[in-house]
C-alpha positions as CSV (number, residue, x, y, z in Angstrom):
1,M,95.0,98.9,90.2
2,L,95.0,102.2,88.0
3,G,97.3,101.9,84.9
4,G,97.1,105.8,84.4
5,V,95.3,108.4,85.8
6,R,93.1,110.6,83.5
7,S,91.2,112.9,85.8
8,V,91.0,114.0,89.6
9,S,87.9,116.1,90.6
10,N,86.9,117.4,94.0
11,A,83.8,115.6,95.1
12,G,82.9,117.7,98.3
13,D,82.2,116.0,101.3
14,I,80.7,112.5,99.9
15,N,80.7,110.8,103.6
16,G,79.5,113.9,105.7
17,D,82.8,113.8,107.9
18,G,83.6,117.3,107.4
19,F,86.5,116.8,105.1
20,D,86.5,117.2,101.3
21,D,86.8,114.0,99.0
22,V,88.3,113.6,95.6
23,I,87.2,111.4,92.9
24,V,90.2,110.0,90.5
25,G,89.4,108.2,87.2
26,G,91.7,106.3,85.0
27,D,92.4,103.1,83.1
28,S,92.2,99.8,85.2
29,Y,94.3,96.7,84.1
30,Y,91.3,94.4,85.0
31,T,88.1,96.1,84.0
32,G,89.0,98.8,81.1
33,N,87.9,102.0,83.4
34,A,88.0,102.7,86.7
35,G,86.6,105.5,89.4
36,Y,87.9,105.8,93.0
37,V,86.8,108.0,95.9
38,V,89.7,109.0,98.2
39,F,88.3,110.2,101.2
40,G,89.7,113.1,103.2
41,K,90.9,113.3,106.7
42,A,92.7,115.7,109.2
43,L,96.4,115.8,108.9
44,V,98.1,114.9,111.9
């Protein structure tokens, strides 16, 4: 669980599905720091 978002960055297409992905970094209540990859998808 993120306590506060510190950065958001375009990661390109990490998983090769043709959609751009995003990396979100910030503080975590549990581990101190955390990074998450948000996978892009088609809009319906």
